[in-house]
Steps between C-alpha positions, in 0.01 A plus 500: 500500500490799734381835377717810550262616770543174692881510461519853639288414806663169591795652693255712699287194584810311620600795721148523644490129570844511672390799709177319606692181588753685713223675696309172540810320637574791730152564638314171474781244545705739716830389345821694552639717224795260473268199448285686248810606303628144490162355399440749220867527395512877567747705698398573855529873420244457219261316732533782759436763232185323384373466857566868572325594174200284589467662840496860379160664552297560186431863417182608677504196733455556874781382723 
């Protein structure tokens, strides 16, 4: 049985895993946003949003 702590963090872990998978398919496998969306059963707009979020510079990071 899951603890309350585990239940609260599970949705966050799923989102992080999805985010990482989108970036991996985009950068490593160089798939199109359309293909990534189909493979992960997401909208293409969501895939684009995740890619854009992943490419934002981190605060304090040099460009």
